C-alpha positions as a LaTeX table, in Angstrom:
\begin{tabular}{lrrr}
\hline
Residue & $x$ (\AA) & $y$ (\AA) & $z$ (\AA) \\
\hline
Met1 & $-32.67$ & $-76.26$ & 49.76 \\
Arg2 & $-30.15$ & $-73.63$ & 48.33 \\
Val3 & $-29.84$ & $-72.92$ & 44.70 \\
Trp4 & $-26.14$ & $-72.62$ & 43.27 \\
Ala5 & $-24.90$ & $-70.98$ & 40.05 \\
Val6 & $-22.02$ & $-71.86$ & 37.92 \\
Ser7 & $-21.50$ & $-70.68$ & 33.91 \\
Asp8 & $-18.72$ & $-71.86$ & 31.50 \\
Val9 & $-17.15$ & $-75.19$ & 32.63 \\
His10 & $-15.91$ & $-75.91$ & 29.62 \\
Ser11 & $-15.79$ & $-79.41$ & 30.69 \\
Asp12 & $-13.96$ & $-80.66$ & 27.80 \\
Tyr13 & $-10.88$ & $-79.31$ & 29.34 \\
Lys14 & $-9.54$ & $-82.27$ & 31.67 \\
Glu15 & $-8.95$ & $-79.78$ & 34.40 \\
Asn16 & $-12.45$ & $-78.71$ & 34.33 \\
Met17 & $-13.77$ & $-82.15$ & 34.10 \\
Ala18 & $-11.99$ & $-82.95$ & 37.17 \\
Trp19 & $-13.13$ & $-80.18$ & 38.94 \\
Cys20 & $-16.56$ & $-81.15$ & 38.06 \\
Glu21 & $-16.04$ & $-84.70$ & 39.08 \\
Ala22 & $-14.32$ & $-83.35$ & 42.32 \\
Leu23 & $-17.82$ & $-81.49$ & 43.69 \\
Ser24 & $-18.94$ & $-83.04$ & 46.67 \\
Asp25 & $-21.40$ & $-86.22$ & 46.53 \\
Ser26 & $-23.03$ & $-85.34$ & 49.68 \\
Ala27 & $-23.15$ & $-81.46$ & 50.09 \\
Tyr28 & $-25.56$ & $-80.83$ & 47.34 \\
Lys29 & $-28.13$ & $-83.74$ & 47.46 \\
Asp30 & $-31.03$ & $-81.33$ & 48.40 \\
Asp31 & $-30.00$ & $-78.42$ & 46.40 \\
Val32 & $-30.66$ & $-77.10$ & 42.77 \\
Leu33 & $-27.79$ & $-76.08$ & 40.68 \\
Ile34 & $-28.08$ & $-73.27$ & 37.71 \\
Leu35 & $-25.71$ & $-73.96$ & 34.62 \\
Ala36 & $-25.75$ & $-71.04$ & 32.69 \\
Gly37 & $-24.42$ & $-72.49$ & 29.26 \\
Asp38 & $-20.82$ & $-73.53$ & 27.81 \\
Val39 & $-20.54$ & $-76.72$ & 29.20 \\
Ser40 & $-19.05$ & $-78.76$ & 25.51 \\
Asp41 & $-19.51$ & $-78.96$ & 22.06 \\
Asp42 & $-18.80$ & $-82.82$ & 22.52 \\
Gln43 & $-22.17$ & $-84.65$ & 22.67 \\
Ala44 & $-20.45$ & $-87.37$ & 24.77 \\
Val45 & $-18.50$ & $-84.74$ & 27.07 \\
Leu46 & $-22.06$ & $-82.86$ & 27.50 \\
Arg47 & $-23.71$ & $-86.08$ & 28.36 \\
Ser48 & $-21.08$ & $-87.17$ & 31.05 \\
Thr49 & $-21.18$ & $-83.65$ & 32.41 \\
Phe50 & $-24.95$ & $-83.51$ & 32.84 \\
Gln51 & $-24.77$ & $-87.03$ & 34.53 \\
Ile52 & $-22.04$ & $-86.17$ & 36.94 \\
Met53 & $-24.35$ & $-82.95$ & 37.64 \\
Val54 & $-27.45$ & $-84.84$ & 38.56 \\
Gln55 & $-26.02$ & $-87.19$ & 40.75 \\
Lys56 & $-24.57$ & $-84.41$ & 42.94 \\
Phe57 & $-27.89$ & $-82.19$ & 42.84 \\
Lys58 & $-31.21$ & $-82.69$ & 43.19 \\
His59 & $-32.15$ & $-80.64$ & 40.26 \\
Val60 & $-30.28$ & $-79.26$ & 37.45 \\
Phe61 & $-31.33$ & $-76.43$ & 35.24 \\
Phe62 & $-29.53$ & $-75.48$ & 31.81 \\
Val63 & $-29.52$ & $-73.24$ & 28.98 \\
Pro64 & $-27.27$ & $-73.74$ & 26.08 \\
Gly65 & $-24.32$ & $-71.09$ & 25.22 \\
Asn66 & $-22.35$ & $-70.81$ & 22.06 \\
His67 & $-19.98$ & $-73.56$ & 22.26 \\
Asp68 & $-22.73$ & $-75.92$ & 23.34 \\
Leu69 & $-23.78$ & $-75.32$ & 19.85 \\
Trp70 & $-20.67$ & $-75.41$ & 17.62 \\
Val71 & $-21.08$ & $-77.83$ & 15.00 \\
Arg72 & $-17.36$ & $-78.79$ & 14.26 \\
Arg73 & $-17.42$ & $-82.66$ & 13.69 \\
Lys74 & $-19.65$ & $-85.33$ & 12.14 \\
Glu75 & $-22.42$ & $-86.11$ & 14.70 \\
Arg76 & $-25.83$ & $-88.12$ & 14.40 \\
Asp77 & $-28.71$ & $-86.05$ & 14.20 \\
Val78 & $-26.84$ & $-83.01$ & 13.73 \\
Leu79 & $-27.35$ & $-80.98$ & 10.30 \\
Asp80 & $-26.83$ & $-77.66$ & 11.82 \\
Ser81 & $-26.54$ & $-75.73$ & 15.20 \\
Leu82 & $-30.35$ & $-75.88$ & 15.39 \\
Gly83 & $-30.13$ & $-79.87$ & 15.06 \\
Lys84 & $-27.42$ & $-79.54$ & 17.59 \\
Leu85 & $-30.05$ & $-77.50$ & 19.70 \\
Gly86 & $-32.64$ & $-80.24$ & 19.30 \\
Val87 & $-30.38$ & $-83.29$ & 20.40 \\
Ile88 & $-29.27$ & $-81.37$ & 23.60 \\
Lys89 & $-32.81$ & $-80.61$ & 24.60 \\
Asn90 & $-33.48$ & $-84.17$ & 24.22 \\
Leu91 & $-30.39$ & $-85.14$ & 26.51 \\
Cys92 & $-31.66$ & $-83.21$ & 28.77 \\
His93 & $-35.24$ & $-84.60$ & 28.81 \\
Glu94 & $-33.66$ & $-88.26$ & 28.96 \\
Leu95 & $-31.07$ & $-87.35$ & 32.01 \\
Gly96 & $-33.84$ & $-85.22$ & 33.84 \\
Val97 & $-31.89$ & $-81.74$ & 33.46 \\
His98 & $-34.77$ & $-78.95$ & 33.22 \\
Thr99 & $-34.81$ & $-76.54$ & 30.41 \\
Glu100 & $-38.16$ & $-74.94$ & 31.40 \\
Pro101 & $-39.41$ & $-72.89$ & 34.25 \\
Met102 & $-40.44$ & $-74.64$ & 37.20 \\
Asn103 & $-40.97$ & $-73.96$ & 40.81 \\
Ile104 & $-38.48$ & $-76.18$ & 43.10 \\
Ser105 & $-39.37$ & $-75.49$ & 47.12 \\
Gly106 & $-41.23$ & $-72.36$ & 46.63 \\
Val107 & $-38.50$ & $-70.75$ & 44.55 \\
Trp108 & $-39.26$ & $-70.28$ & 40.80 \\
Ile109 & $-35.99$ & $-71.14$ & 38.40 \\
Ala110 & $-36.63$ & $-69.67$ & 34.71 \\
Pro111 & $-34.13$ & $-70.58$ & 31.87 \\
Ile112 & $-33.92$ & $-68.08$ & 29.25 \\
Tyr113 & $-32.63$ & $-69.28$ & 25.77 \\
Ser114 & $-31.15$ & $-66.45$ & 23.99 \\
Trp115 & $-28.45$ & $-65.23$ & 21.27 \\
Tyr116 & $-26.51$ & $-62.17$ & 20.74 \\
His117 & $-26.90$ & $-59.65$ & 18.12 \\
Ala118 & $-24.42$ & $-56.89$ & 17.06 \\
Ser119 & $-26.88$ & $-53.96$ & 17.67 \\
Phe120 & $-26.76$ & $-54.57$ & 21.28 \\
Asp121 & $-23.73$ & $-52.97$ & 21.63 \\
Arg122 & $-24.04$ & $-48.91$ & 21.60 \\
Glu123 & $-21.04$ & $-47.92$ & 22.66 \\
Pro124 & $-18.02$ & $-46.38$ & 20.28 \\
Asp125 & $-15.70$ & $-48.42$ & 18.42 \\
Leu126 & $-12.11$ & $-48.15$ & 19.29 \\
Pro127 & $-10.63$ & $-47.13$ & 15.77 \\
Gly128 & $-8.58$ & $-50.16$ & 13.97 \\
Ala129 & $-10.02$ & $-53.02$ & 16.18 \\
Pro130 & $-10.65$ & $-56.31$ & 14.27 \\
Ala131 & $-14.07$ & $-57.23$ & 13.17 \\
Val132 & $-15.64$ & $-59.65$ & 15.55 \\
Glu133 & $-16.04$ & $-62.19$ & 12.83 \\
Lys134 & $-12.24$ & $-62.65$ & 12.54 \\
Val135 & $-11.91$ & $-63.24$ & 16.55 \\
Met136 & $-14.62$ & $-65.21$ & 17.40 \\
Val137 & $-14.84$ & $-69.07$ & 16.57 \\
Asp138 & $-18.83$ & $-68.85$ & 16.36 \\
Phe139 & $-18.77$ & $-67.33$ & 12.95 \\
His140 & $-17.51$ & $-70.38$ & 11.23 \\
Ala141 & $-18.36$ & $-73.19$ & 14.16 \\
Cys142 & $-22.06$ & $-72.51$ & 14.30 \\
Gln143 & $-24.40$ & $-73.02$ & 11.14 \\
Trp144 & $-27.50$ & $-71.96$ & 10.86 \\
Pro145 & $-30.50$ & $-73.01$ & 8.34 \\
Pro146 & $-31.60$ & $-71.21$ & 5.49 \\
His147 & $-34.81$ & $-69.78$ & 7.06 \\
Ile148 & $-32.55$ & $-67.96$ & 9.57 \\
Pro149 & $-30.86$ & $-65.43$ & 7.65 \\
Ser150 & $-27.63$ & $-65.27$ & 9.83 \\
Ser151 & $-26.62$ & $-61.99$ & 7.95 \\
His152 & $-29.60$ & $-60.35$ & 9.60 \\
Asp153 & $-28.56$ & $-58.51$ & 12.70 \\
Thr154 & $-31.21$ & $-59.89$ & 14.72 \\
Ser155 & $-32.57$ & $-62.77$ & 13.36 \\
Ile156 & $-30.73$ & $-65.37$ & 15.59 \\
Ala157 & $-31.45$ & $-63.72$ & 18.53 \\
Glu158 & $-35.28$ & $-63.14$ & 17.81 \\
Tyr159 & $-35.57$ & $-67.07$ & 16.66 \\
Phe160 & $-33.80$ & $-67.90$ & 20.00 \\
Asp161 & $-36.16$ & $-65.51$ & 22.20 \\
Asn162 & $-39.25$ & $-67.21$ & 20.42 \\
Leu163 & $-38.40$ & $-70.26$ & 21.84 \\
Asn164 & $-39.24$ & $-69.11$ & 25.64 \\
Glu165 & $-43.08$ & $-69.10$ & 24.31 \\
Pro166 & $-45.15$ & $-69.42$ & 25.74 \\
Ala167 & $-43.41$ & $-70.83$ & 28.76 \\
Leu168 & $-41.81$ & $-67.11$ & 29.98 \\
Ser169 & $-45.29$ & $-65.27$ & 29.40 \\
Asn170 & $-47.47$ & $-67.82$ & 31.40 \\
Leu171 & $-44.62$ & $-67.55$ & 34.05 \\
Ala172 & $-45.29$ & $-63.67$ & 34.02 \\
Glu173 & $-48.87$ & $-64.12$ & 34.61 \\
Asn174 & $-48.61$ & $-66.65$ & 37.01 \\
Met175 & $-46.24$ & $-64.57$ & 38.85 \\
Glu176 & $-48.41$ & $-61.68$ & 38.67 \\
Met177 & $-51.47$ & $-63.64$ & 40.41 \\
Glu178 & $-49.38$ & $-65.27$ & 42.85 \\
Glu179 & $-48.11$ & $-61.82$ & 43.95 \\
Glu180 & $-51.77$ & $-60.44$ & 44.04 \\
Asp181 & $-53.14$ & $-63.29$ & 45.90 \\
Ala182 & $-50.20$ & $-63.65$ & 48.50 \\
Gly183 & $-49.28$ & $-59.82$ & 48.76 \\
Val184 & $-45.56$ & $-60.74$ & 48.20 \\
Arg185 & $-43.95$ & $-61.62$ & 44.81 \\
Pro186 & $-42.73$ & $-65.51$ & 45.04 \\
Pro187 & $-38.65$ & $-65.75$ & 44.59 \\
Leu188 & $-37.76$ & $-66.14$ & 41.17 \\
Ile189 & $-34.31$ & $-66.44$ & 39.69 \\
Thr190 & $-33.84$ & $-66.18$ & 35.92 \\
Phe191 & $-30.43$ & $-67.08$ & 33.65 \\
Ser192 & $-29.65$ & $-66.76$ & 30.13 \\
His193 & $-25.70$ & $-67.72$ & 28.65 \\
Phe194 & $-25.59$ & $-64.15$ & 27.29 \\
Leu195 & $-25.80$ & $-60.81$ & 28.69 \\
Pro196 & $-29.06$ & $-58.60$ & 29.19 \\
Leu197 & $-26.87$ & $-55.40$ & 29.64 \\
Gln198 & $-23.85$ & $-53.88$ & 28.30 \\
Ser199 & $-23.04$ & $-52.27$ & 31.40 \\
Leu200 & $-22.06$ & $-56.18$ & 32.49 \\
Leu201 & $-19.40$ & $-55.87$ & 30.47 \\
Pro202 & $-15.84$ & $-53.74$ & 30.78 \\
Glu203 & $-15.57$ & $-50.91$ & 28.79 \\
Lys204 & $-13.89$ & $-51.65$ & 25.20 \\
Arg205 & $-10.85$ & $-50.31$ & 25.96 \\
Met206 & $-10.38$ & $-52.89$ & 28.62 \\
Leu207 & $-10.71$ & $-55.87$ & 26.41 \\
Phe208 & $-7.91$ & $-57.45$ & 24.43 \\
Gln209 & $-10.70$ & $-58.19$ & 21.69 \\
Pro210 & $-12.81$ & $-54.75$ & 21.75 \\
Asn211 & $-15.41$ & $-55.70$ & 19.27 \\
Leu212 & $-16.31$ & $-59.03$ & 21.09 \\
Ala213 & $-18.59$ & $-56.49$ & 22.78 \\
Lys214 & $-20.77$ & $-57.01$ & 19.33 \\
Ala215 & $-21.53$ & $-60.90$ & 20.19 \\
Val216 & $-22.20$ & $-61.15$ & 24.02 \\
Gly217 & $-25.74$ & $-59.76$ & 24.74 \\
Ser218 & $-29.21$ & $-59.28$ & 23.69 \\
Asp219 & $-31.64$ & $-56.87$ & 24.21 \\
Tyr220 & $-34.38$ & $-59.34$ & 24.15 \\
Ile221 & $-32.82$ & $-60.93$ & 27.46 \\
Lys222 & $-33.17$ & $-57.37$ & 28.74 \\
His223 & $-36.90$ & $-57.39$ & 28.17 \\
Arg224 & $-37.31$ & $-60.59$ & 29.66 \\
Val225 & $-35.99$ & $-59.61$ & 32.78 \\
Glu226 & $-37.81$ & $-56.10$ & 32.64 \\
Glu227 & $-41.19$ & $-58.37$ & 31.98 \\
Leu228 & $-40.43$ & $-61.17$ & 34.69 \\
Arg229 & $-38.91$ & $-58.84$ & 37.62 \\
Pro230 & $-36.61$ & $-61.54$ & 39.24 \\
Met231 & $-34.70$ & $-61.17$ & 42.18 \\
Ala232 & $-31.71$ & $-62.47$ & 40.48 \\
His233 & $-30.52$ & $-62.84$ & 36.80 \\
Ile234 & $-27.48$ & $-65.46$ & 36.32 \\
Phe235 & $-25.48$ & $-65.03$ & 33.09 \\
Gly236 & $-21.90$ & $-66.39$ & 31.67 \\
His237 & $-20.46$ & $-66.27$ & 28.34 \\
Thr238 & $-17.79$ & $-63.30$ & 29.01 \\
His239 & $-15.89$ & $-65.38$ & 31.85 \\
Phe240 & $-16.02$ & $-62.13$ & 34.06 \\
Ala241 & $-16.94$ & $-62.96$ & 37.29 \\
Trp242 & $-19.92$ & $-60.25$ & 38.24 \\
Asp243 & $-21.92$ & $-59.48$ & 41.06 \\
Ala244 & $-23.76$ & $-56.18$ & 40.79 \\
Val245 & $-27.32$ & $-54.86$ & 41.52 \\
Val246 & $-28.92$ & $-52.86$ & 38.68 \\
Gly247 & $-32.34$ & $-51.24$ & 39.46 \\
Gln248 & $-33.92$ & $-54.18$ & 41.62 \\
Val249 & $-32.21$ & $-56.89$ & 40.06 \\
Arg250 & $-28.88$ & $-58.83$ & 41.33 \\
Tyr251 & $-26.95$ & $-60.02$ & 38.31 \\
Val252 & $-24.34$ & $-62.65$ & 38.85 \\
Gln253 & $-21.80$ & $-64.15$ & 36.57 \\
Trp254 & $-19.96$ & $-67.11$ & 38.26 \\
Pro255 & $-17.66$ & $-68.74$ & 35.64 \\
Leu256 & $-15.30$ & $-71.57$ & 35.99 \\
Ala257 & $-13.67$ & $-70.28$ & 32.47 \\
Tyr258 & $-10.51$ & $-72.25$ & 31.08 \\
Pro259 & $-7.69$ & $-73.55$ & 33.06 \\
Gln260 & $-5.67$ & $-71.06$ & 32.11 \\
Glu261 & $-7.96$ & $-68.07$ & 33.08 \\
Arg262 & $-8.25$ & $-69.60$ & 36.59 \\
Lys263 & $-4.44$ & $-69.28$ & 36.81 \\
Arg264 & $-4.32$ & $-65.59$ & 36.42 \\
Arg265 & $-7.40$ & $-64.36$ & 38.12 \\
His266 & $-7.55$ & $-63.49$ & 41.88 \\
Asp267 & $-11.15$ & $-62.05$ & 42.53 \\
Leu268 & $-12.77$ & $-65.76$ & 42.98 \\
Gly269 & $-9.86$ & $-67.21$ & 44.91 \\
Ala270 & $-8.69$ & $-71.02$ & 45.44 \\
Gly271 & $-10.98$ & $-73.63$ & 45.57 \\
Phe272 & $-13.51$ & $-72.23$ & 43.18 \\
Lys273 & $-17.17$ & $-73.60$ & 43.92 \\
Pro274 & $-20.34$ & $-72.95$ & 42.55 \\
Leu275 & $-21.91$ & $-69.83$ & 44.17 \\
Met276 & $-25.12$ & $-69.88$ & 46.30 \\
Ile277 & $-27.47$ & $-67.49$ & 45.45 \\
Tyr278 & $-30.54$ & $-68.34$ & 47.36 \\
Asp279 & $-31.25$ & $-70.37$ & 50.56 \\
Thr280 & $-34.90$ & $-71.20$ & 51.36 \\
Ala281 & $-34.09$ & $-71.80$ & 55.22 \\
Asp282 & $-33.34$ & $-68.00$ & 55.39 \\
Lys283 & $-35.93$ & $-66.92$ & 52.46 \\
Lys284 & $-33.33$ & $-64.68$ & 51.21 \\
Met285 & $-29.96$ & $-64.59$ & 48.60 \\
Ser286 & $-26.67$ & $-65.24$ & 49.68 \\
Pro287 & $-24.55$ & $-62.31$ & 50.39 \\
His288 & $-22.67$ & $-59.84$ & 47.79 \\
Gln289 & $-19.37$ & $-61.44$ & 46.48 \\
Ser290 & $-16.23$ & $-59.30$ & 45.77 \\
Thr291 & $-15.59$ & $-59.48$ & 42.17 \\
Tyr292 & $-12.75$ & $-57.43$ & 40.23 \\
Trp293 & $-15.17$ & $-55.88$ & 37.67 \\
Ala294 & $-18.12$ & $-55.26$ & 39.13 \\
Asp295 & $-16.24$ & $-53.74$ & 42.42 \\
Phe296 & $-14.27$ & $-51.71$ & 39.69 \\
Tyr297 & $-17.56$ & $-49.86$ & 38.28 \\
Arg298 & $-18.80$ & $-49.16$ & 41.58 \\
Glu299 & $-15.76$ & $-47.12$ & 42.59 \\
Asn300 & $-15.53$ & $-45.78$ & 38.84 \\
Arg301 & $-18.03$ & $-44.32$ & 36.29 \\
Arg302 & $-18.45$ & $-46.05$ & 33.31 \\
Asp303 & $-17.05$ & $-44.00$ & 30.28 \\
Pro304 & $-17.35$ & $-45.64$ & 26.94 \\
Thr305 & $-16.49$ & $-42.41$ & 25.20 \\
Asn306 & $-12.96$ & $-42.94$ & 26.57 \\
Leu307 & $-11.02$ & $-44.87$ & 23.54 \\
Glu308 & $-7.67$ & $-45.04$ & 25.34 \\
Pro309 & $-6.71$ & $-48.62$ & 25.67 \\
Ala310 & $-6.26$ & $-49.79$ & 29.11 \\
Pro311 & $-2.25$ & $-50.09$ & 30.22 \\
Trp312 & $-2.52$ & $-53.75$ & 30.14 \\
Val313 & $-4.25$ & $-53.63$ & 26.55 \\
Lys314 & $-1.26$ & $-51.18$ & 25.69 \\
Ala315 & 1.45 & $-53.90$ & 26.65 \\
Arg316 & $-0.38$ & $-56.44$ & 24.43 \\
Leu317 & $-0.61$ & $-53.99$ & 21.42 \\
Gly318 & 2.57 & $-55.34$ & 19.61 \\
Asp319 & 0.46 & $-58.72$ & 19.71 \\
Leu320 & $-2.87$ & $-57.61$ & 18.20 \\
Ala321 & $-4.00$ & $-56.90$ & 14.59 \\
Trp322 & $-5.33$ & $-53.50$ & 15.59 \\
Lys323 & $-1.78$ & $-51.63$ & 16.64 \\
\hline
\end{tabular}
């Protein structure tokens, strides 16, 4: 059995749905797929994508991303983004898509529910950059009930983290007991849609919209990863391919992303496929993948105090609101 990962399939784009349909019907029959969020905000497209994946893989794991919880059309049983979450969880249960930790052939796979919060960003701002609320669709496409005060920085992120209980606390205890009994820690792969570390995002001066750094990650995920000590953590959201080891954890983002993004990126090459993370036959993780930004920061020191826009950002300054 092999464990594969992909994020941000955005199958509401016809090219991306075609990519899903074109995956081999036989190559993954004994395998696990981790879908790290952002499939579609359209329930019909989400259902179709899940149906495709459960036919091609023996097990499919999923956590919702921000796009999945957009409320932009009238949908049955959906009043707000939490109602949408409930509908998605019911759909997963109906189709056999896993949303809770599970041991598959000796490998633990653990979804981590999450949402971002602005205080995750602790790096200096670029002067004049527009507020994240002005450049990110979530702030009008997501709707939250009154008992979650969205104006409070961490309230939504805290709510989503609480959805992980008691499953992740029980998993942490089970992992400790298994390690104690066997003398070796069992393989564990965790995954979330959002980022657990700001160092997994390029510096603000590298971004066309620098304040997106305030809507990408959560300290709650970081704490979960520290508690669970996985061998790998899969994430998504930013559409930057990434493969790096921080501490003793391998952090991987492997996004299908938007069709127009795939046309201009070079690090993933042609014929993009899900990335194999672990093979039970070899009992080890797959080799490191070369990705542009992770490779860049292996060679260059991260310096968030440098507020000089990168050349490609300068080239677009005339089109940006923060010129």
